[in-house]
C-alpha positions in Angstrom: 22.6 -34.8 -8.3 20.4 -31.8 -7.1 22.7 -29.5 -8.7 21.0 -30.8 -11.9 17.7 -29.8 -10.7 18.8 -26.4 -8.6 21.6 -24.1 -8.8 21.8 -21.3 -6.1 18.0 -22.3 -5.2 16.3 -21.8 -8.6 15.5 -24.6 -10.9 17.5 -25.4 -14.1 16.7 -24.3 -17.4 17.0 -28.7 -17.6 14.3 -29.2 -15.3 12.1 -26.5 -16.2 12.2 -28.2 -19.6 11.4 -31.7 -18.0 8.2 -30.2 -16.8 7.8 -28.5 -19.7 8.3 -32.1 -21.5 6.4 -34.0 -19.1 3.1 -31.8 -19.7 3.3 -32.1 -23.8 3.8 -35.9 -23.3 -0.2 -36.0 -21.3 1.2 -35.8 -17.8 -1.5 -33.5 -15.8 0.2 -30.4 -14.5 -0.9 -30.8 -11.3 1.2 -34.4 -11.5 4.2 -33.2 -12.5 6.2 -32.5 -9.5 5.4 -36.2 -7.9 6.2 -37.8 -11.3 9.6 -35.8 -11.0 9.8 -36.6 -7.8 9.2 -40.4 -8.2 11.5 -40.6 -11.3 14.2 -39.3 -9.3 14.3 -41.1 -6.0 14.7 -44.1 -8.6 17.9 -42.9 -9.8 18.7 -41.7 -6.1 18.4 -38.1 -6.4 16.7 -35.9 -3.5 13.9 -33.9 -4.3 13.0 -31.6 -1.4 9.5 -31.5 -1.8 8.9 -28.2 0.7 10.9 -26.7 -2.7 8.1 -27.2 -5.1 5.6 -26.6 -2.5 6.7 -23.2 -1.1 7.1 -21.9 -5.4 3.0 -23.5 -5.7 1.8 -22.0 -2.6 3.9 -18.5 -3.9 2.5 -18.6 -7.2 -1.4 -19.2 -5.7 -0.5 -16.7 -3.2 0.3 -14.2 -5.9 -2.4 -14.5 -8.5 -5.4 -14.9 -5.7 -7.0 -11.7 -4.6 -7.5 -12.3 -0.8 -6.9 -15.0 1.4 -7.6 -16.3 4.9 -5.2 -18.0 7.5 -6.0 -20.6 10.4 -4.1 -22.4 13.0 -4.5 -25.1 15.7 -1.8 -26.5 18.1 -1.9 -29.6 20.5 1.2 -31.0 22.3 2.9 -34.5 22.3 4.9 -35.1 25.5 5.2 -31.6 26.6 5.9 -30.6 22.9 4.0 -27.8 21.2 2.9 -28.4 17.5 0.9 -26.2 15.3 -0.6 -26.9 11.6 -1.0 -23.6 9.6 -3.5 -23.9 6.8 -3.9 -20.9 3.7 -7.5 -20.4 2.5 -7.8 -18.9 -1.0 -9.0 -19.2 -4.6 -6.5 -21.3 -6.8 -6.5 -21.8 -10.5 -8.0 -24.9 -11.8 -4.8 -26.7 -13.3 -7.0 -29.7 -14.6 -8.6 -27.1 -16.9 -5.5 -25.3 -17.7 -5.8 -22.1 -15.8 -3.2 -19.7 -14.8 -4.8 -17.7 -12.5 -8.4 -18.1 -10.6 -11.4 -18.6 -12.3 -13.9 -16.2 -9.9 -16.9 -17.7 -11.1 -15.9 -21.4 -11.8 -14.2 -21.8 -8.6 -16.1 -19.9 -6.1 -15.0 -22.3 -2.9 -11.6 -21.6 -2.3 -9.1 -24.1 -1.7 -7.2 -25.0 1.9 -3.4 -25.3 1.0 -1.2 -27.0 4.2 1.4 -24.6 5.1 3.3 -26.6 7.4 3.3 -28.4 10.7 5.8 -27.6 12.9 7.0 -27.6 16.6 7.0 -24.2 18.8 9.4 -23.3 21.5 6.0 -22.6 23.8 2.0 -21.9 22.8 2.2 -18.3 22.7 0.6 -15.9 20.8 4.5 -14.5 20.1 5.6 -17.4 19.1 2.6 -18.5 16.4 3.1 -15.2 14.8 7.2 -15.9 14.8 6.6 -19.1 12.8 4.1 -17.4 10.5 6.0 -14.7 9.4 9.1 -16.8 9.2 7.2 -19.6 6.9 5.9 -16.4 4.8 9.1 -15.0 4.3 10.2 -18.5 3.4 7.5 -19.0 0.4 8.0 -15.5 -0.4 11.7 -15.7 -1.3 11.6 -19.0 -2.4 9.0 -18.2 -4.7 10.4 -14.4 -6.1 13.5 -16.1 -6.6 12.4 -19.1 -9.0 12.1 -17.9 -12.4 8.0 -18.5 -12.8 7.4 -15.2 -10.9 9.9 -13.6 -13.2 8.2 -15.2 -16.0 5.2 -14.5 -15.0 5.7 -10.9 -13.8 3.4 -11.9 -10.5 6.0 -11.1 -7.6 4.8 -11.6 -4.3 6.6 -9.5 -1.3 5.0 -9.9 1.6 3.2 -6.2 1.5 1.0 -7.7 -0.9 0.4 -10.5 1.0 -0.6 -8.4 3.9 -3.1 -6.5 1.8 -4.5 -9.9 0.2 -4.9 -11.1 4.5 -8.6 -11.1 5.1 -9.0 -12.9 8.1 -8.1 -16.0 10.5 -10.0 -18.6 12.2 -8.8 -20.7 15.4 -10.1 -21.9 18.3 -11.9 -19.5 21.1 -8.5 -19.6 23.2 -7.1 -16.8 24.2 -4.1 -17.4 22.7 -5.3 -17.7 19.5 -7.7 -14.7 19.5 -3.7 -12.7 20.5 -2.5 -14.2 17.6 -5.2 -13.1 14.9 -4.8 -9.8 16.9 -1.1 -9.7 16.4 -1.5 -11.2 12.8 -4.1 -8.1 12.1 -1.4 -5.4 13.3 1.3 -7.1 11.0 -1.2 -6.6 8.3 -1.8 -3.0 9.3 1.5 -2.6 9.6 2.7 -3.6 6.4 -0.4 -1.4 4.9 1.0 1.5 6.0 4.3 0.8 4.1 2.8 -0.3 1.1 1.3 3.7 1.2 4.2 5.0 2.0 6.3 3.7 -0.9 3.4 4.1 -2.9 3.0 7.7 -1.7 6.6 8.3 -2.3 6.6 7.1 -5.9 4.1 9.7 -6.8 6.5 12.6 -5.8 8.2 14.3 -8.7 12.0 13.4 -8.6 12.7 17.4 -7.3 9.9 17.2 -4.6 11.7 13.8 -3.8 14.7 14.8 -3.2 13.8 17.7 -1.4 12.2 15.4 1.3 14.5 13.1 1.7 17.5 15.6 2.0 15.6 17.5 4.8 14.3 14.6 6.3 18.1 13.1 6.6 19.2 16.6 7.7 16.7 16.5 11.0 18.1 12.8 11.6 21.8 14.2 11.6 21.2 16.6 13.8 19.3 14.4 16.3 22.3 12.2 16.7 24.6 15.1 17.5 25.4 16.8 13.9 27.2 16.1 10.7 30.8 16.1 12.5 29.7 12.9 15.0 28.1 11.2 11.9 30.5 11.5 10.0 33.2 9.8 12.4 30.1 7.1 12.9 31.0 3.5 11.2 29.0 2.2 8.3 27.3 -0.3 10.3 26.5 2.4 12.6 25.5 4.8 10.4 23.8 2.4 8.0 21.1 1.5 11.2 20.6 5.2 11.3 19.3 5.2 7.7 17.5 2.2 7.9 15.4 3.6 10.9 15.1 7.1 8.9 13.2 5.3 5.8 11.0 3.1 8.1 9.8 6.7 9.9 9.6 8.3 6.3 7.4 5.6 5.0 5.0 5.1 8.0 4.9 9.0 8.6 4.1 9.3 4.4 1.9 5.9 4.5 -0.3 7.8 7.6 -0.8 10.5 5.5 -2.1 8.9 2.1 -4.0 6.6 4.7 -5.9 9.6 6.3 -6.4 11.3 2.8 -8.6 7.9 2.5 -12.0 7.6 2.3 -14.0 5.6 5.2 -14.9 2.7 2.1 -11.4 2.3 1.3 -9.9 2.5 4.6 -12.6 -0.5 5.5 -11.3 -2.1 2.4 -7.7 -2.1 3.2 -8.4 -2.8 7.4 -10.6 -5.7 6.4 -9.8 -8.7 8.6 -12.6 -10.9 10.6 -11.4 -13.3 13.2 -13.8 -16.9 13.1 -13.5 -19.1 16.1 -14.4 -23.1 16.3 -18.0 -23.5 16.9 -17.3 -27.5 18.8 -17.8 -26.4 22.2 -20.9 -23.6 21.6 -22.1 -26.5 20.4 -21.3 -28.9 23.1 -23.0 -26.2 25.2 -26.0 -25.9 23.6 -26.3 -29.9 23.8 -25.1 -30.2 27.3 -28.0 -27.5 28.3 -30.7 -28.7 26.1 -30.1 -32.4 28.0 -30.1 -30.7 31.2 -33.4 -29.0 30.4 -34.8 -32.4 29.5 -33.3 -33.7 32.8 -35.6 -31.3 34.6 -38.8 -32.2 32.7 -38.3 -35.6 33.5 -37.8 -35.2 37.1 -40.7 -32.8 37.7 
């Protein structure tokens, strides 16, 4: 049954025609997914809601200018659970918008990304969870016809450029997670600048630059004879590492050439903490002061 709606992870032409027919018949665009899912259940068709959610999140992230992340966690029977959210400006679907109206919609919407268990409460696990889910969203959306029709893809580097901050409580682990996400953002930004810098080179300069770098890599691993004796897999690993080195080298050159304002815009990342305990401490301090006054 599912094959009539999706093939190789992509929604079929029939499924898209059905969605358009529902809209033309008067169904509110934001309700189409629920209607299809409800009708599907009636006839025994299972439609994974996560697919629809990831496509919507992917599209909204592709058309928004900026976004922030937030997370919180709790444990149940020694199992850690985390809730992930993204705040961003989104189109007003009831008004037929396809991109956010910055004037009419100044308040960002908060989208639930996932609630999932993690191996532990470490920052490393939190970051791994974030990047894994963002990769799922990016891949699912980029492979669907919507991304190709709108010509608004969502590579992870694009998301990194849009990411402007993270919110959590004041626990050291949450602060560490934010710092690691900020570091990831900077790394992806440098790669983006590196790719842009390479594309700006004329073809002859680019080929000469790449050949020079490859020759140095071959010498660093023992010379051309050892290079040609390597397996395809090992040689491919060296070439992938070389490409990473090139992107960072060119990216850092581009980054260093930018003005202060441009660098600050690219690096902009704000961490915000929960104020709950601050309020509690304020009330506690005020109560202690009043008790002292009464006793005196």
